[in-house]
C-alpha positions in Angstrom: -206.8 -111.4 -59.0 -203.3 -111.4 -60.5 -201.7 -110.4 -57.2 -203.0 -113.6 -55.7 -201.6 -115.8 -58.5 -198.2 -114.3 -59.2 -195.4 -112.8 -57.1 -195.5 -109.1 -56.9 -192.7 -106.6 -56.4 -191.5 -106.4 -52.8 -188.7 -104.4 -51.1 -186.4 -107.3 -51.6 -187.0 -107.2 -55.4 -186.4 -103.5 -55.5 -183.2 -104.0 -53.4 -181.8 -106.5 -56.0 -182.7 -104.2 -58.9 -181.1 -101.2 -57.1 -177.9 -103.2 -56.4 -177.6 -104.1 -60.1 -178.3 -100.5 -61.2 -175.9 -98.8 -58.8 -173.1 -101.4 -59.3 -173.1 -100.8 -63.0 -173.5 -97.0 -62.6 -170.6 -97.0 -60.2 -168.1 -99.8 -60.4 -168.6 -100.8 -64.0 -168.7 -97.2 -65.3 -165.5 -96.4 -63.3 -163.7 -99.5 -64.5 -164.6 -99.3 -68.2 -165.8 -95.8 -69.1 -163.3 -93.5 -67.3 -159.8 -95.0 -67.8 -159.0 -92.7 -70.7 -159.2 -89.6 -68.5 -155.8 -90.4 -66.9 -153.8 -92.3 -69.6 -152.0 -89.2 -70.8 -151.2 -87.5 -67.5 -150.1 -90.7 -65.9 -147.9 -91.6 -68.9 -146.3 -88.1 -68.6 -145.8 -88.5 -64.8 -144.1 -91.9 -65.2 -142.2 -91.0 -68.4 -143.6 -93.8 -70.4 -145.9 -94.2 -73.5 -149.7 -94.2 -73.3 -149.5 -97.9 -74.4 -147.7 -98.8 -71.3 -150.4 -97.2 -69.0 -153.3 -98.5 -71.1 -151.9 -102.0 -70.8 -153.5 -102.3 -67.4 -156.9 -102.5 -69.2 -155.5 -105.4 -71.2 -154.8 -107.1 -67.8 -158.4 -106.2 -66.7 -159.9 -108.1 -69.7 -157.4 -111.0 -69.4 -158.2 -111.3 -65.7 -161.9 -111.5 -66.6 -161.3 -114.5 -68.8 -159.1 -116.2 -66.2 -161.3 -115.5 -63.3 -164.7 -116.2 -65.0 -164.9 -120.0 -64.2 -163.4 -119.4 -60.7 -165.9 -116.7 -59.9 -168.7 -118.8 -61.2 -167.8 -121.6 -58.8 -167.4 -119.2 -55.9 -170.9 -117.7 -56.5 -172.3 -121.2 -56.5 -170.5 -122.3 -53.3 -170.6 -119.2 -51.1 -173.2 -116.6 -50.2 -173.5 -114.2 -53.0 -173.4 -111.3 -50.6 -169.8 -112.2 -49.6 -168.6 -112.8 -53.2 -170.1 -109.7 -54.6 -168.9 -107.5 -51.7 -165.4 -108.8 -52.1 -165.7 -108.1 -55.9 -167.0 -104.5 -55.2 -164.0 -103.9 -52.8 -161.6 -105.2 -55.5 -163.0 -102.8 -58.1 -163.4 -99.7 -56.0 -160.3 -100.1 -53.9 -158.2 -101.2 -56.9 -159.2 -98.0 -58.7 -158.8 -95.7 -55.7 -155.4 -97.1 -55.0 -154.1 -95.8 -58.3 -154.2 -92.3 -56.8 -151.2 -93.4 -54.6 -149.1 -95.3 -57.2 -145.6 -94.2 -58.3 -144.5 -97.3 -60.3 -146.0 -98.7 -63.5 -146.3 -102.3 -62.3 -148.7 -101.1 -59.6 -151.3 -100.2 -62.2 -151.1 -103.7 -63.4 -151.8 -105.1 -60.0 -155.0 -102.9 -59.9 -155.8 -104.4 -63.3 -156.0 -107.8 -61.8 -158.2 -106.7 -58.9 -160.6 -104.8 -61.2 -160.7 -107.7 -63.6 -161.9 -110.1 -60.9 -164.3 -107.5 -59.5 -166.0 -106.8 -62.8 -166.3 -110.4 -64.0 -168.3 -110.9 -60.8 -170.3 -107.7 -60.7 -170.9 -106.9 -64.4 -171.0 -110.3 -66.1 -172.2 -112.7 -63.4 -174.0 -110.8 -60.7 -176.3 -108.6 -62.8 -177.5 -111.3 -65.2 -177.5 -114.0 -62.5 -179.5 -112.1 -59.9 -182.0 -110.6 -62.2 -182.7 -114.0 -63.9 -183.4 -115.4 -60.5 -185.5 -112.5 -59.1 -187.5 -111.5 -62.2 -189.6 -113.6 -64.4 -191.8 -110.7 -65.6 -190.1 -107.6 -67.1 -186.8 -109.4 -67.2 -185.6 -107.8 -70.4 -186.5 -104.3 -69.0 -184.6 -104.7 -65.8 -181.6 -106.2 -67.5 -181.6 -103.4 -70.1 -182.0 -100.7 -67.4 -179.1 -102.1 -65.4 -176.7 -102.3 -68.3 -177.7 -98.9 -69.6 -176.3 -97.5 -66.3 -172.8 -98.1 -67.5 -173.5 -95.3 -70.0 -175.3 -93.0 -67.6 -172.6 -93.5 -65.0 -169.8 -93.0 -67.6 -171.4 -89.7 -68.7 -171.7 -88.3 -65.2 -168.3 -89.6 -63.9 -166.4 -88.3 -67.0 -167.9 -84.8 -66.6 -167.0 -84.9 -62.9 -163.5 -86.3 -63.6 -162.6 -83.6 -66.2 -163.1 -80.9 -63.6 -161.0 -82.8 -61.0 -158.4 -83.3 -63.7 -158.1 -79.6 -64.4 -156.8 -77.8 -67.5 -153.2 -78.8 -66.8 -154.2 -82.5 -66.2 -152.5 -82.4 -62.8 -155.5 -83.7 -60.8 -155.3 -87.3 -62.0 -154.7 -88.6 -58.4 -157.9 -86.9 -57.3 -159.8 -88.5 -60.2 -158.7 -92.0 -59.1 -159.4 -91.3 -55.5 -162.8 -89.6 -55.8 -164.2 -92.0 -58.5 -162.9 -95.0 -56.4 -164.8 -93.7 -53.4 -167.9 -93.2 -55.6 -167.7 -96.8 -56.8 -167.4 -98.0 -53.2 -170.4 -96.0 -51.9 -172.6 -97.2 -54.8 -171.7 -100.9 -54.4 -170.6 -102.2 -51.0 -173.6 -101.1 -48.9 -175.9 -102.7 -51.5 -174.0 -106.0 -52.0 -173.9 -106.4 -48.2 -177.5 -105.6 -47.2 -179.8 -105.5 -50.3 -179.3 -108.9 -52.0 -179.9 -112.6 -51.4 -178.8 -115.3 -53.8 -182.4 -116.5 -54.4 -185.9 -115.2 -53.6 -186.7 -118.5 -51.9 -184.2 -117.6 -49.1 -186.6 -114.8 -48.1 -189.8 -116.8 -48.6 -190.5 -115.1 -52.0 -190.6 -116.0 -55.7 -189.3 -114.3 -58.8 -191.4 -111.3 -59.7 -194.2 -112.5 -62.0 -193.8 -116.2 -61.1 -196.9 -118.2 -60.4 -197.4 -118.8 -56.7 -199.5 -121.9 -57.2 -196.6 -124.0 -58.5 -193.6 -125.3 -56.6 -190.2 -124.2 -57.7 -189.3 -127.7 -58.9 -192.5 -127.9 -61.0 -191.8 -124.5 -62.6 -188.2 -125.5 -63.5 -189.4 -128.7 -65.0 -192.1 -127.0 -67.0 -189.6 -124.3 -68.3 -187.0 -127.0 -69.2 -189.7 -128.9 -71.3 -190.7 -125.6 -73.0 -187.2 -124.4 -73.9 -186.5 -124.5 -77.7 -183.1 -124.7 -79.2 -180.2 -127.0 -80.2 -177.5 -128.7 -78.1 -174.3 -126.8 -77.6 -172.3 -129.5 -79.3 -174.4 -129.1 -82.4 -174.1 -125.3 -82.3 -170.3 -125.6 -82.2 -170.4 -127.5 -85.5 -172.4 -124.8 -87.2 -170.1 -122.5 -89.3 -172.2 -119.5 -88.6 -171.5 -119.9 -84.9 -167.9 -118.9 -85.7 -169.2 -116.0 -87.9 -171.1 -114.8 -84.8 -168.0 -115.2 -82.6 -166.0 -113.1 -85.1 -168.8 -110.4 -85.2 -168.8 -110.3 -81.4 -165.0 -109.9 -81.3 -165.2 -107.0 -83.7 -168.1 -105.4 -81.8 -166.0 -105.6 -78.6 -163.2 -103.8 -80.4 -165.6 -101.1 -81.4 -166.7 -100.7 -77.8 -163.1 -100.2 -76.7 -162.3 -97.4 -79.1 -163.8 -94.7 -76.8 -161.3 -95.5 -74.1 -158.8 -93.7 -76.3 -161.0 -90.7 -77.3 -160.0 -88.7 -74.3 -156.3 -89.2 -75.2 -157.1 -88.1 -78.7 -158.7 -85.0 -77.3 -156.0 -84.2 -74.7 -153.1 -84.9 -77.1 -154.4 -83.7 -80.4 -157.6 -81.6 -80.2 -156.8 -79.5 -77.1 -153.2 -78.6 -78.0 -151.5 -76.0 -80.2 -150.4 -78.0 -83.3 -147.2 -76.0 -83.6 -146.0 -76.0 -80.0 -147.9 -79.0 -78.8 -148.7 -77.1 -75.6 -152.1 -77.6 -74.0 -154.9 -75.0 -74.5 -156.4 -74.5 -71.1 -159.9 -73.5 -72.3 -160.1 -76.7 -74.3 -158.2 -79.0 -71.9 -160.7 -78.3 -69.1 -163.3 -80.2 -71.2 -161.2 -83.3 -71.7 -163.9 -85.6 -70.4 -166.8 -84.1 -72.4 -166.3 -86.2 -75.5 -166.3 -89.5 -73.5 -169.4 -88.2 -71.7 -171.3 -87.7 -74.9 -170.3 -91.2 -76.0 -171.7 -92.6 -72.7 -175.0 -90.7 -73.2 -175.2 -92.2 -76.7 -174.5 -95.6 -75.3 -177.2 -95.4 -72.6 -179.8 -94.3 -75.2 -178.4 -96.7 -77.8 -178.9 -99.7 -75.5 -182.6 -98.8 -75.2 -183.0 -98.1 -78.9 -181.1 -101.1 -80.2 -182.9 -103.3 -77.7 -186.3 -102.0 -79.1 -185.3 -102.4 -82.7 -183.7 -105.9 -82.5 -187.0 -107.4 -81.2 -188.6 -106.1 -84.4 -185.8 -106.5 -86.9 -182.2 -107.6 -86.3 -181.2 -106.1 -89.7 -182.8 -102.8 -88.8 -180.9 -102.7 -85.5 -177.7 -103.4 -87.4 -178.3 -100.7 -89.9 -179.1 -98.0 -87.3 -176.3 -99.0 -85.0 -173.6 -99.3 -87.7 -174.7 -96.2 -89.6 -174.8 -94.1 -86.5 -171.5 -95.4 -85.3 -169.8 -94.8 -88.7 -171.1 -91.3 -89.0 -170.3 -90.7 -85.3 -166.7 -91.8 -85.7 -166.3 -89.8 -88.9 -167.6 -86.8 -86.9 -165.1 -87.3 -84.1 -162.3 -87.5 -86.7 -163.4 -84.5 -88.7 -164.4 -82.4 -85.7 -161.2 -83.1 -83.9 -159.1 -82.3 -86.9 -160.8 -78.9 -87.4 -161.4 -78.4 -83.7 -165.2 -77.9 -84.3 -166.5 -79.0 -80.9 -170.2 -79.4 -81.8 -169.2 -81.8 -84.6 -166.8 -83.6 -82.3 -169.2 -84.0 -79.4 -172.1 -84.8 -81.7 -170.0 -87.5 -83.3 -169.4 -89.0 -79.8 -173.2 -89.1 -79.2 -173.8 -91.1 -82.4 -170.8 -93.4 -81.9 -172.5 -94.6 -78.7 -174.9 -96.6 -80.9 -172.1 -99.1 -81.6 -171.7 -100.0 -77.9 -174.9 -102.0 -77.5 -173.8 -104.6 -80.0 -171.8 -106.6 -77.4 -174.1 -106.3 -74.4 -177.5 -106.2 -76.2 -177.3 -107.5 -79.8 -174.8 -110.4 -79.4 -176.8 -112.3 -76.7 -180.0 -111.6 -78.5 -178.8 -113.0 -81.8 -177.2 -115.9 -80.0 -180.5 -116.9 -78.5 -182.3 -116.4 -81.8 -179.9 -118.7 -83.7 -179.4 -121.4 -81.1 -182.4 -121.2 -78.8 -182.6 -121.2 -75.0 -182.0 -124.9 -74.3 -178.2 -124.5 -73.7 -178.0 -120.8 -74.2 -175.8 -120.2 -71.1 -173.2 -122.7 -72.2 -173.1 -121.5 -75.8 -172.9 -117.8 -74.9 -170.2 -118.4 -72.3 -168.1 -120.0 -75.0 -168.7 -117.0 -77.3 -167.6 -114.6 -74.6 -164.2 -116.1 -74.1 -162.7 -115.1 -77.5 -164.7 -111.8 -77.3 -163.0 -110.8 -74.1 -159.6 -112.1 -75.2 -159.8 -109.9 -78.3 -160.9 -107.0 -76.1 -157.8 -107.6 -73.9 -155.4 -107.1 -76.8 -157.4 -104.2 -78.4 -157.3 -102.2 -75.2 -153.5 -101.6 -75.5 -153.2 -102.5 -79.2 -155.2 -99.4 -80.2 -152.8 -97.2 -78.2 -149.9 -98.9 -80.0 -151.6 -98.1 -83.3 -152.0 -94.3 -82.9 -148.6 -94.0 -81.1 -146.7 -95.6 -84.0 -148.9 -94.8 -87.1 -150.9 -91.8 -86.1 -154.5 -90.8 -85.4 -155.6 -91.1 -89.0 -154.8 -94.8 -89.0 -156.7 -95.1 -85.7 -159.9 -93.7 -87.2 -159.5 -95.6 -90.5 -159.3 -98.9 -88.6 -162.3 -97.9 -86.6 -164.4 -97.1 -89.6 -163.4 -100.3 -91.3 -164.2 -102.3 -88.2 -167.8 -101.0 -88.2 -168.2 -102.2 -91.7 -166.9 -105.6 -90.7 -169.2 -105.7 -87.7 -172.2 -105.2 -90.0 -171.1 -107.9 -92.4 -170.2 -110.4 -89.7 -173.6 -110.1 -87.9 -175.5 -110.1 -91.1 -173.9 -113.2 -92.4 -174.3 -115.1 -89.1 -177.9 -114.0 -88.7 -179.0 -114.8 -92.3 -177.3 -118.2 -92.2 -178.9 -119.2 -88.9 -182.3 -117.6 -89.6 -183.8 -120.8 -90.9 -182.9 -122.6 -87.6 -184.4 -119.7 -85.7 -187.7 -120.0 -87.6 -187.9 -123.7 -86.9 -187.6 -123.1 -83.2 -190.4 -120.6 -83.0 
């Protein structure tokens, strides 16, 4: 029977999966899906521009780049429970602490803490743990875990908008409550539900053959891995086309961080007096919530499509994102909420390009032999560009206006399509050779 030959699901496997799901639903969603709720009220409280407040997200992305190699070494040297718990504390406490801040520089300190926390939890822990604990259904559990950033973002934005209130005075409560939520959904799990490897518990990865030793399995997998060496990949011109496409896709994923500011500062105000309209302002997190729902569904949809046709996944994602952003622009200008929120739902289809399509195409073009090394190099410029886009987009609409913001967004979606298409078609021959 199969149960006698392969490792089945145990409470330990479920615990690892639950940890990844709840850490992305809580910490990752709080860190990346809710910042826009408080940009405007915090900037008004401090008497600064939105750009100055949003710059803390630039620090988050830069900190991810800086701490990535350090965090990787820490996770190899120390018990993963310790490293991940410290990371969860950095994210949740760093976010909650903003409810007590009175100076701008204090937000920047939290940016450093959140950056370290999320490079461990979102980028290293989820993929690392699931790859060690699951051999069967690996794509499903990874997709499920990353989809929780969208589900968490939808729920937490809706909760946050009510805490914020129609006059946006509840921003301190937003930071405190969401920080506590992030803590509750992460620290108990990282402390008690995970182990670095299944062998520490006398288990194997789910679906792994029990008749083979771990060393034999690793040698067999190493011999079977197709692909090209990293040095050879770095000499391929389409590698850089893929890096460029990934950078643009990350910019597209950062646009929604400013949708709430667009809603609070343009849609929900009287255009003549610029005073807030209470009945509209109370829904300031709804647009972002719709985007997050679209993102959660989009990760599943794009993941299904890309395994059948990368080009089809690109067309669906870019077309949906283009129409969605145009709907947000037009619906916001005319204050037609169904068009505005519907646009947010469709724009969520752009989100999966970084977390789902980029790693998939990377593996297709360069194989699995040195995938980790190749993909880690791709992520460095992708995250660096994201760091500058986080505050750069705020600088754009503050100085040029919201029309320029949306025009740049629509143009970037077109560039995303071209970039991925060029890289994929150029490397398709190599992919076919490695089948």
